[in-house]
N, C-alpha and C positions, 0 to 999 in steps of 0.2 A: 695146887689148883685153888685151894681156898683163899689164897692171897689175891687172886684175880677176881673172885666173886663180886666184891663191891664195884669194881670197874665194869664188869659185865652187867650188873644190875643197873648202874648208872647209864650205860650205853643203851640198854633196852628201854629204860624210862625216857631218855632223851629222844630216841627214835619214835617211841610211842606218842610222846607229846607232839613231836613234829608232824607225824602222820595225822593225829587227831586235829591239830590246828589247821592243817591244809584242807582236810575233808569237811570240817564243820564251818569254815569261814564263808563259803558261798551261801549257806543257809541262814547264817546269823547276821551277816553284814547288811548295810543299807543298800537299797536298789534304786536310788534316785540319781540317775546319771544326767549330767549336763556337759556343755562344751568345755567348761573350765576343768572339770575332773578328767576329761579325756585328753587334754593338752599336756604336753611335756612341761615339767616344772623347771623353771630357769631362775631360781633364787628370787622370786617375787617380781621380776620384770616381765614385760610383755614378751611372749615367745617370738623369736624371729621366724619369718615364713621360710619354709623349706621347699625346694623344688620337688615336683612330682617324682617319685622313685628314690627319694633321699638326696642328699647332697654330699659334697666332698668336704671333709674336715681339713683344716689347715695342717700342714706338716708339723707345725710347732707343738700341737697336742701330742703327737706320737713321739716326738723327740723328748718332750718333757716326761712322758710316761716311761720311755726307755731309760732315761737318766735316773728316774726314781727306782726302777728295777735294778740298775747297776749298783746304786748306792745301798739298796736293800740287801743285795747279795754280799756287798762288802761288809755290812754290819753282821750278817749271818756268819761270815767267816771270822770276824773279829771276836765274837763272844767265846767260841770254843778255844781260840788261841789264847785269850786272856785267862781263861780258866786253867789251861794247861801250860802256862808260860814258864813256870818253874821247871817242869819236866822237859821242855823242849830246848831250853838253854839258848846258846848263841845261834844254833842252826834255825830254830824257830823265829828268832828275832830277824835274821837276815831274810828268811823266806817271807815274812810278813812285810818287811820294808820293801822288798821287790814287788809284792802284790799291791801295796798301797801306791808305789811309784807308777806301776802300770795303770791303775785306775786314775791317778792324777794326770797322767799323760793324756788319757782319753778325755778327761774333764777339761784340760787345757785346750785340747783340739776343738772341742765343742764350743768353748768360751771364745776362742779366737775366731771361729767361723760364725760367730754371732748366733749360735743356736739357742742361747738363753735369753735373747732379746725378744720381748713379747710384741713389739710393734709390727 
């Protein structure tokens, strides 16, 4: 148990700092609100007007997000495979090639359907 004590202390300190920061912020922060502070930030350009009740986002945003997640998952699987490559042998190599081919087929499908074009 004594091996886990530093981790536990660090977790308690991090949680305490987070709770302290969230509770003290409303009392110490500036309270001068204006229209610019309440608007959504869009990289320094004028915000585009949104219809009442929100608007619909183009499907391209969601496709890009899903592709990002797919390739994140691929990288998450590649790291442990690379670490244990010597122990897995030929079986591990064949399995990873099949996995990468599957992901590349999905990528080729999206590319062919022009899912990556931003126009």
